[in-house]
ZADO-1210 file (C-alpha; in nm, 4 decimals, padded with zeros to 6 digits):
<atoms>
<atom x="-07.3774" y="02.0256" z="-03.0087" code="MET" pos="1"/>
<atom x="-07.2948" y="02.2996" z="-02.7600" code="LYS" pos="2"/>
<atom x="-06.9580" y="02.1409" z="-02.6911" code="LYS" pos="3"/>
<atom x="-06.8917" y="02.1150" z="-03.0631" code="LEU" pos="4"/>
<atom x="-06.9801" y="02.4802" z="-03.1112" code="MET" pos="5"/>
<atom x="-06.7437" y="02.5838" z="-02.8298" code="ILE" pos="6"/>
<atom x="-06.4712" y="02.3698" z="-02.9763" code="SER" pos="7"/>
<atom x="-06.5205" y="02.5264" z="-03.3183" code="ALA" pos="8"/>
<atom x="-06.5106" y="02.8733" z="-03.1659" code="ALA" pos="9"/>
<atom x="-06.1966" y="02.7802" z="-02.9764" code="GLY" pos="10"/>
<atom x="-06.0328" y="02.6533" z="-03.2915" code="LEU" pos="11"/>
<atom x="-06.1224" y="02.9737" z="-03.4731" code="ALA" pos="12"/>
<atom x="-05.9753" y="03.1776" z="-03.1895" code="LEU" pos="13"/>
<atom x="-05.6564" y="02.9735" z="-03.1920" code="MET" pos="14"/>
<atom x="-05.6290" y="03.0073" z="-03.5698" code="ALA" pos="15"/>
<atom x="-05.6722" y="03.3814" z="-03.5413" code="GLY" pos="16"/>
<atom x="-05.4006" y="03.3976" z="-03.2768" code="THR" pos="17"/>
<atom x="-05.1684" y="03.1853" z="-03.4883" code="ALA" pos="18"/>
<atom x="-05.2147" y="03.4193" z="-03.7817" code="ASN" pos="19"/>
<atom x="-05.1795" y="03.7416" z="-03.5811" code="ALA" pos="20"/>
<atom x="-04.9862" y="04.0111" z="-03.7618" code="ALA" pos="21"/>
<atom x="-04.6287" y="04.0787" z="-03.6531" code="ASP" pos="22"/>
<atom x="-04.6058" y="04.3755" z="-03.4187" code="GLU" pos="23"/>
<atom x="-04.3633" y="04.6601" z="-03.4863" code="LEU" pos="24"/>
<atom x="-04.3388" y="05.0041" z="-03.3263" code="SER" pos="25"/>
<atom x="-04.2210" y="05.3270" z="-03.4876" code="LEU" pos="26"/>
<atom x="-04.1095" y="05.6293" z="-03.2843" code="GLN" pos="27"/>
<atom x="-04.1571" y="05.9596" z="-03.4677" code="LEU" pos="28"/>
<atom x="-03.9147" y="06.2484" z="-03.4320" code="LYS" pos="29"/>
<atom x="-04.1907" y="06.4983" z="-03.3596" code="TRP" pos="30"/>
<atom x="-04.5655" y="06.5324" z="-03.3113" code="VAL" pos="31"/>
<atom x="-04.8259" y="06.3917" z="-03.5477" code="THR" pos="32"/>
<atom x="-04.8077" y="06.5995" z="-03.8659" code="GLN" pos="33"/>
<atom x="-04.7612" y="06.5611" z="-04.2416" code="ALA" pos="34"/>
<atom x="-04.3842" y="06.5327" z="-04.1928" code="GLN" pos="35"/>
<atom x="-04.4695" y="06.1683" z="-04.1145" code="PHE" pos="36"/>
<atom x="-04.7619" y="06.1270" z="-04.3513" code="ALA" pos="37"/>
<atom x="-04.6187" y="05.8233" z="-04.5300" code="GLY" pos="38"/>
<atom x="-04.6447" y="05.6090" z="-04.2175" code="TYR" pos="39"/>
<atom x="-04.9964" y="05.7182" z="-04.1308" code="TYR" pos="40"/>
<atom x="-05.1039" y="05.6642" z="-04.4921" code="VAL" pos="41"/>
<atom x="-04.9469" y="05.3166" z="-04.4967" code="ALA" pos="42"/>
<atom x="-05.1438" y="05.2271" z="-04.1839" code="LYS" pos="43"/>
<atom x="-05.4700" y="05.3869" z="-04.3000" code="ASP" pos="44"/>
<atom x="-05.4635" y="05.2409" z="-04.6522" code="LYS" pos="45"/>
<atom x="-05.3839" y="04.8899" z="-04.5275" code="GLY" pos="46"/>
<atom x="-05.0313" y="04.8727" z="-04.6705" code="PHE" pos="47"/>
<atom x="-04.8983" y="04.7424" z="-04.3380" code="TYR" pos="48"/>
<atom x="-05.1848" y="04.4929" z="-04.3200" code="ASP" pos="49"/>
<atom x="-05.0873" y="04.3655" z="-04.6646" code="GLU" pos="50"/>
<atom x="-04.7405" y="04.2951" z="-04.5254" code="GLU" pos="51"/>
<atom x="-04.8893" y="04.1147" z="-04.2227" code="ASP" pos="52"/>
<atom x="-04.7738" y="04.3903" z="-03.9870" code="LEU" pos="53"/>
<atom x="-04.9409" y="04.5512" z="-03.6882" code="ASP" pos="54"/>
<atom x="-04.7583" y="04.8842" z="-03.6688" code="VAL" pos="55"/>
<atom x="-04.7848" y="05.1164" z="-03.3703" code="THR" pos="56"/>
<atom x="-04.6906" y="05.4768" z="-03.4515" code="ILE" pos="57"/>
<atom x="-04.5688" y="05.6713" z="-03.1492" code="LYS" pos="58"/>
<atom x="-04.5752" y="06.0530" z="-03.1802" code="PRO" pos="59"/>
<atom x="-04.2776" y="06.2487" z="-03.0537" code="GLY" pos="60"/>
<atom x="-04.2607" y="06.5832" z="-02.8802" code="GLY" pos="61"/>
<atom x="-04.0323" y="06.8301" z="-02.7034" code="PRO" pos="62"/>
<atom x="-03.9728" y="06.5909" z="-02.4131" code="ASP" pos="63"/>
<atom x="-03.9104" y="06.2814" z="-02.6250" code="ILE" pos="64"/>
<atom x="-03.5642" y="06.1887" z="-02.7560" code="ALA" pos="65"/>
<atom x="-03.6227" y="05.9310" z="-03.0324" code="PRO" pos="66"/>
<atom x="-03.2798" y="05.7699" z="-03.0047" code="THR" pos="67"/>
<atom x="-03.3226" y="05.7258" z="-02.6296" code="GLN" pos="68"/>
<atom x="-03.6604" y="05.5626" z="-02.6839" code="VAL" pos="69"/>
<atom x="-03.4954" y="05.3190" z="-02.9232" code="LEU" pos="70"/>
<atom x="-03.2062" y="05.2552" z="-02.6837" code="ALA" pos="71"/>
<atom x="-03.4501" y="05.1821" z="-02.4032" code="GLY" pos="72"/>
<atom x="-03.6452" y="04.9294" z="-02.6074" code="GLY" pos="73"/>
<atom x="-03.9476" y="05.1558" z="-02.6430" code="GLY" pos="74"/>
<atom x="-03.9554" y="05.1219" z="-03.0219" code="ALA" pos="75"/>
<atom x="-03.8159" y="04.9023" z="-03.2984" code="ASP" pos="76"/>
<atom x="-03.7548" y="05.1836" z="-03.5474" code="VAL" pos="77"/>
<atom x="-03.7252" y="05.5593" z="-03.5163" code="THR" pos="78"/>
<atom x="-03.7347" y="05.8570" z="-03.7500" code="VAL" pos="79"/>
<atom x="-03.4267" y="06.0722" z="-03.6933" code="GLU" pos="80"/>
<atom x="-03.2013" y="06.3238" z="-03.8642" code="TRP" pos="81"/>
<atom x="-02.8658" y="06.1789" z="-03.9626" code="MET" pos="82"/>
<atom x="-02.6508" y="06.4334" z="-03.7706" code="PRO" pos="83"/>
<atom x="-02.8175" y="06.3368" z="-03.4426" code="ALA" pos="84"/>
<atom x="-02.8056" y="05.9671" z="-03.5325" code="ALA" pos="85"/>
<atom x="-02.4341" y="05.9724" z="-03.6170" code="LEU" pos="86"/>
<atom x="-02.3544" y="06.1746" z="-03.3066" code="ALA" pos="87"/>
<atom x="-02.5411" y="05.9210" z="-03.0940" code="ALA" pos="88"/>
<atom x="-02.3642" y="05.6353" z="-03.2712" code="ARG" pos="89"/>
<atom x="-02.0233" y="05.7849" z="-03.1984" code="GLU" pos="90"/>
<atom x="-02.1220" y="05.8046" z="-02.8314" code="LYS" pos="91"/>
<atom x="-02.1892" y="05.4318" z="-02.8275" code="GLY" pos="92"/>
<atom x="-02.5482" y="05.3762" z="-02.9423" code="LEU" pos="93"/>
<atom x="-02.5321" y="05.1334" z="-03.2401" code="PRO" pos="94"/>
<atom x="-02.7872" y="05.3107" z="-03.4605" code="LEU" pos="95"/>
<atom x="-02.8062" y="05.2014" z="-03.8235" code="VAL" pos="96"/>
<atom x="-02.9852" y="05.3782" z="-04.1093" code="ASN" pos="97"/>
<atom x="-03.2015" y="05.1194" z="-04.2861" code="ILE" pos="98"/>
<atom x="-03.3894" y="05.3522" z="-04.5237" code="ALA" pos="99"/>
<atom x="-03.3954" y="05.7160" z="-04.6318" code="GLN" pos="100"/>
<atom x="-03.7418" y="05.8329" z="-04.7435" code="PRO" pos="101"/>
<atom x="-03.6342" y="06.2008" z="-04.7456" code="PHE" pos="102"/>
<atom x="-03.4038" y="06.2814" z="-05.0373" code="LYS" pos="103"/>
<atom x="-03.3688" y="06.6571" z="-04.9732" code="SER" pos="104"/>
<atom x="-03.3376" y="06.8811" z="-04.6693" code="SER" pos="105"/>
<atom x="-03.6191" y="07.1152" z="-04.5678" code="GLY" pos="106"/>
<atom x="-03.4114" y="07.3108" z="-04.3198" code="MET" pos="107"/>
<atom x="-03.3400" y="07.6811" z="-04.3664" code="MET" pos="108"/>
<atom x="-03.2820" y="08.0100" z="-04.1892" code="LEU" pos="109"/>
<atom x="-03.5572" y="08.2644" z="-04.2384" code="THR" pos="110"/>
<atom x="-03.4613" y="08.6283" z="-04.1876" code="CYS" pos="111"/>
<atom x="-03.6433" y="08.9592" z="-04.1771" code="LEU" pos="112"/>
<atom x="-03.5464" y="09.1619" z="-04.4821" code="LYS" pos="113"/>
<atom x="-03.5139" y="09.4687" z="-04.2606" code="GLU" pos="114"/>
<atom x="-03.2127" y="09.3010" z="-04.0986" code="SER" pos="115"/>
<atom x="-03.0225" y="09.3692" z="-04.4234" code="ASN" pos="116"/>
<atom x="-02.8946" y="09.0163" z="-04.4675" code="ILE" pos="117"/>
<atom x="-02.8320" y="08.9124" z="-04.8248" code="SER" pos="118"/>
<atom x="-02.5079" y="08.7152" z="-04.7972" code="ASP" pos="119"/>
<atom x="-02.4504" y="08.4756" z="-04.5042" code="PRO" pos="120"/>
<atom x="-02.0721" y="08.5092" z="-04.4817" code="LYS" pos="121"/>
<atom x="-02.0751" y="08.8886" z="-04.5041" code="ALA" pos="122"/>
<atom x="-02.3948" y="08.9685" z="-04.3151" code="ASP" pos="123"/>
<atom x="-02.4371" y="08.7059" z="-04.0425" code="PHE" pos="124"/>
<atom x="-02.1545" y="08.8367" z="-03.8177" code="PRO" pos="125"/>
<atom x="-02.2886" y="09.0571" z="-03.5410" code="GLY" pos="126"/>
<atom x="-02.6387" y="08.9134" z="-03.5749" code="LYS" pos="127"/>
<atom x="-02.8485" y="08.6987" z="-03.3416" code="THR" pos="128"/>
<atom x="-02.9692" y="08.3764" z="-03.5017" code="LEU" pos="129"/>
<atom x="-03.2332" y="08.1403" z="-03.3664" code="GLY" pos="130"/>
<atom x="-03.1166" y="07.7786" z="-03.3568" code="VAL" pos="131"/>
<atom x="-03.2940" y="07.4592" z="-03.2522" code="TRP" pos="132"/>
<atom x="-03.1007" y="07.2304" z="-03.0207" code="PHE" pos="133"/>
<atom x="-03.1566" y="06.8730" z="-02.8970" code="PHE" pos="134"/>
<atom x="-02.9482" y="06.7425" z="-03.1888" code="GLY" pos="135"/>
<atom x="-03.0938" y="06.9818" z="-03.4457" code="ASN" pos="136"/>
<atom x="-02.8107" y="07.2313" z="-03.3971" code="GLU" pos="137"/>
<atom x="-02.5495" y="07.0154" z="-03.5690" code="TYR" pos="138"/>
<atom x="-02.6177" y="07.1256" z="-03.9293" code="PRO" pos="139"/>
<atom x="-02.6125" y="07.4915" z="-03.8219" code="PHE" pos="140"/>
<atom x="-02.2829" y="07.4602" z="-03.6340" code="LEU" pos="141"/>
<atom x="-02.1261" y="07.2842" z="-03.9318" code="SER" pos="142"/>
<atom x="-02.2490" y="07.5610" z="-04.1629" code="TRP" pos="143"/>
<atom x="-02.1017" y="07.8341" z="-03.9430" code="MET" pos="144"/>
<atom x="-01.7695" y="07.6496" z="-03.9326" code="ASN" pos="145"/>
<atom x="-01.7812" y="07.6212" z="-04.3109" code="HIS" pos="146"/>
<atom x="-01.8284" y="07.9996" z="-04.3271" code="LEU" pos="147"/>
<atom x="-01.5567" y="08.0473" z="-04.0597" code="GLU" pos="148"/>
<atom x="-01.7992" y="08.2417" z="-03.8408" code="ILE" pos="149"/>
<atom x="-01.7619" y="08.1955" z="-03.4615" code="PRO" pos="150"/>
<atom x="-02.0783" y="08.1144" z="-03.2677" code="THR" pos="151"/>
<atom x="-01.9793" y="08.2829" z="-02.9399" code="GLU" pos="152"/>
<atom x="-02.1098" y="08.6273" z="-03.0314" code="GLY" pos="153"/>
<atom x="-01.9152" y="08.9479" z="-03.0886" code="GLY" pos="154"/>
<atom x="-01.8828" y="09.1634" z="-03.3979" code="GLU" pos="155"/>
<atom x="-01.7122" y="08.8890" z="-03.5968" code="ASP" pos="156"/>
<atom x="-01.9399" y="08.6089" z="-03.4809" code="GLY" pos="157"/>
<atom x="-02.3044" y="08.5253" z="-03.4389" code="VAL" pos="158"/>
<atom x="-02.5000" y="08.5140" z="-03.1161" code="THR" pos="159"/>
<atom x="-02.6912" y="08.1875" z="-03.0958" code="VAL" pos="160"/>
<atom x="-03.0388" y="08.2103" z="-02.9476" code="LEU" pos="161"/>
<atom x="-03.1652" y="07.8715" z="-02.8324" code="LYS" pos="162"/>
<atom x="-03.4917" y="07.8730" z="-03.0195" code="GLN" pos="163"/>
<atom x="-03.8008" y="07.6895" z="-02.9045" code="GLY" pos="164"/>
<atom x="-04.0007" y="07.5010" z="-03.1625" code="PHE" pos="165"/>
<atom x="-04.1891" y="07.8126" z="-03.2652" code="ASN" pos="166"/>
<atom x="-04.1309" y="08.1332" z="-03.4627" code="VAL" pos="167"/>
<atom x="-04.1678" y="08.3821" z="-03.1767" code="ASP" pos="168"/>
<atom x="-03.8071" y="08.5125" z="-03.1843" code="PRO" pos="169"/>
<atom x="-03.8597" y="08.6438" z="-03.5376" code="LEU" pos="170"/>
<atom x="-04.2039" y="08.7854" z="-03.4711" code="LEU" pos="171"/>
<atom x="-04.0783" y="08.9584" z="-03.1571" code="GLN" pos="172"/>
<atom x="-03.7566" y="09.0647" z="-03.3327" code="LYS" pos="173"/>
<atom x="-03.5362" y="08.8900" z="-03.0795" code="GLN" pos="174"/>
<atom x="-03.3374" y="08.7411" z="-03.3691" code="ALA" pos="175"/>
<atom x="-03.2553" y="08.8539" z="-03.7198" code="ALA" pos="176"/>
<atom x="-03.3076" y="08.5005" z="-03.8477" code="CYS" pos="177"/>
<atom x="-03.4622" y="08.1840" z="-03.7104" code="ILE" pos="178"/>
<atom x="-03.4550" y="07.8157" z="-03.7949" code="SER" pos="179"/>
<atom x="-03.7505" y="07.7034" z="-04.0034" code="THR" pos="180"/>
<atom x="-03.8506" y="07.4052" z="-04.2097" code="MET" pos="181"/>
<atom x="-03.9862" y="07.4627" z="-04.5580" code="THR" pos="182"/>
<atom x="-04.2919" y="07.2580" z="-04.4670" code="TYR" pos="183"/>
<atom x="-04.3729" y="07.3941" z="-04.1227" code="ASN" pos="184"/>
<atom x="-04.2378" y="07.7017" z="-03.9455" code="GLU" pos="185"/>
<atom x="-04.1975" y="07.9061" z="-04.2643" code="TYR" pos="186"/>
<atom x="-04.5731" y="07.8774" z="-04.3115" code="GLY" pos="187"/>
<atom x="-04.6236" y="07.9805" z="-03.9498" code="GLN" pos="188"/>
<atom x="-04.4299" y="08.3009" z="-04.0182" code="VAL" pos="189"/>
<atom x="-04.6548" y="08.3761" z="-04.3146" code="LEU" pos="190"/>
<atom x="-04.9646" y="08.2924" z="-04.1105" code="ASP" pos="191"/>
<atom x="-04.8482" y="08.5463" z="-03.8517" code="ALA" pos="192"/>
<atom x="-04.8919" y="08.8191" z="-04.1126" code="GLY" pos="193"/>
<atom x="-04.5382" y="08.8664" z="-04.2442" code="ILE" pos="194"/>
<atom x="-04.5326" y="08.8811" z="-04.6236" code="ALA" pos="195"/>
<atom x="-04.2899" y="08.6717" z="-04.8280" code="GLU" pos="196"/>
<atom x="-04.1487" y="08.9945" z="-04.9735" code="ASP" pos="197"/>
<atom x="-04.0440" y="09.0944" z="-04.6224" code="ASP" pos="198"/>
<atom x="-03.8410" y="08.7768" z="-04.5739" code="LEU" pos="199"/>
<atom x="-03.5092" y="08.6384" z="-04.6922" code="VAL" pos="200"/>
<atom x="-03.4465" y="08.2640" z="-04.6740" code="THR" pos="201"/>
<atom x="-03.1303" y="08.0552" z="-04.6892" code="PHE" pos="202"/>
<atom x="-03.1881" y="07.6861" z="-04.7538" code="LYS" pos="203"/>
<atom x="-02.9190" y="07.4528" z="-04.6270" code="TYR" pos="204"/>
<atom x="-02.9633" y="07.2564" z="-04.9496" code="GLU" pos="205"/>
<atom x="-02.8685" y="07.5641" z="-05.1542" code="ASP" pos="206"/>
<atom x="-02.5726" y="07.6457" z="-04.9278" code="GLN" pos="207"/>
<atom x="-02.4085" y="07.3085" z="-04.9897" code="GLY" pos="208"/>
<atom x="-02.4250" y="07.2068" z="-04.6242" code="VAL" pos="209"/>
<atom x="-02.7490" y="07.0111" z="-04.6217" code="ALA" pos="210"/>
<atom x="-02.7528" y="06.6961" z="-04.4127" code="THR" pos="211"/>
<atom x="-02.9964" y="06.4074" z="-04.4416" code="LEU" pos="212"/>
<atom x="-03.3197" y="06.4312" z="-04.2472" code="GLU" pos="213"/>
<atom x="-03.5950" y="06.1892" z="-04.1448" code="ASP" pos="214"/>
<atom x="-03.4220" y="05.8607" z="-04.2095" code="GLY" pos="215"/>
<atom x="-03.5358" y="05.5318" z="-04.0557" code="LEU" pos="216"/>
<atom x="-03.3025" y="05.3888" z="-03.7919" code="TYR" pos="217"/>
<atom x="-03.2857" y="05.0722" z="-03.5872" code="THR" pos="218"/>
<atom x="-03.0303" y="04.9107" z="-03.3563" code="LEU" pos="219"/>
<atom x="-02.7622" y="04.6787" z="-03.4917" code="GLN" pos="220"/>
<atom x="-02.8956" y="04.3921" z="-03.2796" code="GLU" pos="221"/>
<atom x="-03.2187" y="04.3990" z="-03.4814" code="ASN" pos="222"/>
<atom x="-03.0211" y="04.3555" z="-03.8006" code="LEU" pos="223"/>
<atom x="-02.8517" y="04.0494" z="-03.6510" code="ASP" pos="224"/>
<atom x="-03.1937" y="03.8852" z="-03.6056" code="ASP" pos="225"/>
<atom x="-03.3263" y="03.7252" z="-03.9289" code="PRO" pos="226"/>
<atom x="-03.6886" y="03.7466" z="-03.8127" code="GLU" pos="227"/>
<atom x="-03.6541" y="04.1176" z="-03.7345" code="MET" pos="228"/>
<atom x="-03.4820" y="04.1776" z="-04.0691" code="VAL" pos="229"/>
<atom x="-03.7843" y="04.0209" z="-04.2372" code="ASP" pos="230"/>
<atom x="-04.0215" y="04.2464" z="-04.0395" code="LYS" pos="231"/>
<atom x="-03.8140" y="04.5570" z="-04.1128" code="LEU" pos="232"/>
<atom x="-03.8086" y="04.4703" z="-04.4827" code="THR" pos="233"/>
<atom x="-04.1870" y="04.4469" z="-04.4931" code="ARG" pos="234"/>
<atom x="-04.2172" y="04.7646" z="-04.2882" code="PHE" pos="235"/>
<atom x="-03.9939" y="04.9668" z="-04.5214" code="VAL" pos="236"/>
<atom x="-04.1685" y="04.8335" z="-04.8318" code="ARG" pos="237"/>
<atom x="-04.5120" y="04.9295" z="-04.6992" code="ALA" pos="238"/>
<atom x="-04.3880" y="05.2651" z="-04.5662" code="SER" pos="239"/>
<atom x="-04.2422" y="05.3676" z="-04.9016" code="MET" pos="240"/>
<atom x="-04.5691" y="05.2676" z="-05.0661" code="LYS" pos="241"/>
<atom x="-04.7339" y="05.5023" z="-04.8173" code="GLY" pos="242"/>
<atom x="-04.4924" y="05.7827" z="-04.8976" code="TRP" pos="243"/>
<atom x="-04.5418" y="05.7570" z="-05.2719" code="LYS" pos="244"/>
<atom x="-04.9192" y="05.7539" z="-05.2259" code="TYR" pos="245"/>
<atom x="-04.8917" y="06.0619" z="-05.0033" code="ALA" pos="246"/>
<atom x="-04.6793" y="06.2418" z="-05.2643" code="GLU" pos="247"/>
<atom x="-04.9474" y="06.1911" z="-05.5268" code="GLU" pos="248"/>
<atom x="-05.2450" y="06.2546" z="-05.2975" code="ASN" pos="249"/>
<atom x="-05.1455" y="06.5445" z="-05.0741" code="SER" pos="250"/>
<atom x="-05.4951" y="06.6451" z="-04.9670" code="GLU" pos="251"/>
<atom x="-05.6022" y="06.2924" z="-04.8769" code="GLU" pos="252"/>
<atom x="-05.2730" y="06.2349" z="-04.6932" code="ALA" pos="253"/>
<atom x="-05.3264" y="06.5540" z="-04.4932" code="ALA" pos="254"/>
<atom x="-05.6749" y="06.4370" z="-04.3972" code="GLU" pos="255"/>
<atom x="-05.5362" y="06.1033" z="-04.2791" code="ILE" pos="256"/>
<atom x="-05.2768" y="06.2826" z="-04.0666" code="VAL" pos="257"/>
<atom x="-05.5455" y="06.5023" z="-03.9168" code="LEU" pos="258"/>
<atom x="-05.7546" y="06.1967" z="-03.8263" code="GLU" pos="259"/>
<atom x="-05.4574" y="06.0646" z="-03.6279" code="ASN" pos="260"/>
<atom x="-05.3861" y="06.3900" z="-03.4446" code="ASP" pos="261"/>
<atom x="-05.5183" y="06.3251" z="-03.0952" code="GLU" pos="262"/>
<atom x="-05.4193" y="06.6718" z="-02.9733" code="THR" pos="263"/>
<atom x="-05.6602" y="06.8575" z="-03.1994" code="GLY" pos="264"/>
<atom x="-05.3878" y="07.1161" z="-03.2531" code="ALA" pos="265"/>
<atom x="-05.3521" y="07.0730" z="-03.6303" code="GLN" pos="266"/>
<atom x="-05.5644" y="07.2208" z="-03.9076" code="THR" pos="267"/>
<atom x="-05.6379" y="07.0785" z="-04.2502" code="ILE" pos="268"/>
<atom x="-05.5064" y="07.3950" z="-04.4168" code="GLU" pos="269"/>
<atom x="-05.1704" y="07.3752" z="-04.2416" code="HIS" pos="270"/>
<atom x="-05.1347" y="06.9999" z="-04.2925" code="GLN" pos="271"/>
<atom x="-05.2217" y="07.0212" z="-04.6619" code="THR" pos="272"/>
<atom x="-04.9609" y="07.2916" z="-04.7149" code="ARG" pos="273"/>
<atom x="-04.7108" y="07.0886" z="-04.5152" code="MET" pos="274"/>
<atom x="-04.7773" y="06.7750" z="-04.7172" code="MET" pos="275"/>
<atom x="-04.7317" y="06.9653" z="-05.0426" code="THR" pos="276"/>
<atom x="-04.3881" y="07.0819" z="-04.9252" code="GLU" pos="277"/>
<atom x="-04.2877" y="06.7476" z="-04.7731" code="VAL" pos="278"/>
<atom x="-04.3670" y="06.5790" z="-05.1055" code="ALA" pos="279"/>
<atom x="-04.0890" y="06.7876" z="-05.2620" code="LYS" pos="280"/>
<atom x="-03.8409" y="06.6408" z="-05.0123" code="LEU" pos="281"/>
<atom x="-03.9394" y="06.2755" z="-05.0530" code="THR" pos="282"/>
<atom x="-03.9545" y="06.3053" z="-05.4328" code="ALA" pos="283"/>
<atom x="-03.6761" y="06.1105" z="-05.5985" code="GLY" pos="284"/>
<atom x="-03.6315" y="05.8634" z="-05.3140" code="SER" pos="285"/>
<atom x="-03.7316" y="05.4984" z="-05.3385" code="ASN" pos="286"/>
<atom x="-03.6232" y="05.4498" z="-04.9785" code="GLY" pos="287"/>
<atom x="-03.2660" y="05.3404" z="-05.0457" code="ALA" pos="288"/>
<atom x="-02.9962" y="05.5620" z="-04.8962" code="LEU" pos="289"/>
<atom x="-02.7918" y="05.7407" z="-05.1636" code="ASP" pos="290"/>
<atom x="-02.4254" y="05.6909" z="-05.0733" code="GLU" pos="291"/>
<atom x="-02.3300" y="06.0320" z="-05.2148" code="ALA" pos="292"/>
<atom x="-02.5913" y="06.2007" z="-04.9935" code="ASP" pos="293"/>
<atom x="-02.4595" y="06.0064" z="-04.6957" code="TYR" pos="294"/>
<atom x="-02.1003" y="06.1046" z="-04.7656" code="GLN" pos="295"/>
<atom x="-02.1945" y="06.4708" z="-04.8091" code="ARG" pos="296"/>
<atom x="-02.3611" y="06.4581" z="-04.4687" code="THR" pos="297"/>
<atom x="-02.0578" y="06.2962" z="-04.3076" code="VAL" pos="298"/>
<atom x="-01.8160" y="06.5418" z="-04.4682" code="ASP" pos="299"/>
<atom x="-02.0274" y="06.8346" z="-04.3493" code="THR" pos="300"/>
<atom x="-02.0366" y="06.7003" z="-03.9943" code="LEU" pos="301"/>
<atom x="-01.6633" y="06.6286" z="-03.9865" code="LEU" pos="302"/>
<atom x="-01.5862" y="06.9864" z="-04.0886" code="SER" pos="303"/>
<atom x="-01.6703" y="07.1252" z="-03.7476" code="GLY" pos="304"/>
<atom x="-01.3229" y="07.2658" z="-03.6795" code="GLY" pos="305"/>
<atom x="-01.2198" y="07.2256" z="-03.3158" code="SER" pos="306"/>
<atom x="-01.5668" y="07.1015" z="-03.2220" code="ASP" pos="307"/>
<atom x="-01.6940" y="06.8720" z="-03.4992" code="PRO" pos="308"/>
<atom x="-02.0261" y="06.6923" z="-03.4687" code="VAL" pos="309"/>
<atom x="-01.8443" y="06.3621" z="-03.5201" code="ILE" pos="310"/>
<atom x="-01.4704" y="06.3114" z="-03.4888" code="SER" pos="311"/>
<atom x="-01.4165" y="06.0197" z="-03.7254" code="ALA" pos="312"/>
<atom x="-01.5624" y="05.8596" z="-04.0366" code="GLU" pos="313"/>
<atom x="-01.8424" y="05.6301" z="-03.9128" code="PRO" pos="314"/>
<atom x="-01.8326" y="05.2579" z="-03.9839" code="GLU" pos="315"/>
<atom x="-02.1435" y="05.0444" z="-04.0189" code="GLY" pos="316"/>
<atom x="-02.3770" y="05.3424" z="-03.9803" code="ALA" pos="317"/>
<atom x="-02.6026" y="05.2393" z="-04.2692" code="TRP" pos="318"/>
<atom x="-02.7086" y="04.9342" z="-04.4625" code="THR" pos="319"/>
<atom x="-02.8822" y="04.8535" z="-04.7893" code="HIS" pos="320"/>
<atom x="-02.9801" y="04.5070" z="-04.6674" code="VAL" pos="321"/>
<atom x="-03.3365" y="04.6110" z="-04.5863" code="ILE" pos="322"/>
<atom x="-03.4060" y="04.8268" z="-04.8914" code="THR" pos="323"/>
<atom x="-03.2382" y="04.5772" z="-05.1297" code="ASP" pos="324"/>
<atom x="-03.4871" y="04.3138" z="-05.0159" code="GLN" pos="325"/>
<atom x="-03.7810" y="04.5522" z="-04.9925" code="ALA" pos="326"/>
<atom x="-03.7314" y="04.6909" z="-05.3415" code="LEU" pos="327"/>
<atom x="-03.6666" y="04.3556" z="-05.5057" code="SER" pos="328"/>
<atom x="-04.0176" y="04.2267" z="-05.4410" code="GLU" pos="329"/>
</atoms>
């Protein structure tokens, strides 16, 4: 009887192993926060489980380059902004956009009203502007080229301050304007005690130079593997289910994000506000990349004058193969 019981247990163990969920890893662009709520919600609500997936979500940070993680085999999929992805692709990394959960851009410049800036083209020259780098500078540089404003300083140009991922340069008046996201740093400025009436904001979306943010990217080799294509299809389907749930349940989504924040640095108030703003950016997207949005991004990046972000129209930089399958079921 004992032998039979062991054999039965062994069979159960083998059956469990045979039916183990497919593993897939996602590298985030930044730290755990509501910017990535859809993925945490999909994991928490069992949407990945329903697709027979065991998804590992890897937070990013200031010392983590998502595309390099992907290139080194440290993740199967990464969240990245399209300017950085296309720039990396042109340098030889075969990144491919497989889905685009974010329909709109949340990037903007936030300025102190006392700096007397009301019109970018007329008032930016002579000013110091805070700009994020590590691939996040590309939209800004394209915008300045569009306005024909040099970025080397001087009366006719702007002085670029390499901004850390904080709002200190504005608070300390080291810059007239700083880079902010609608869902994050703008709220930090308000939390620091500066009233909205004392600020002027310029959204990239409103300036006609917005580029796509927070797309899902993988390597071309994964798309040449039928089994990986199947996994990616299930991953995108479950992730978009997570995003739509997060859009409709901002407070619950923020709580789920907070539960996954191992640093303890986030607050429910900040994450709820962030989720409310992020929901405005994912609204209108079913996950499939809009070709017009893609082309607008490419055109903006190509218009970099003598130093464009990319030098030629990309080929094979995106595919609908994954979303066509994911959305058809």
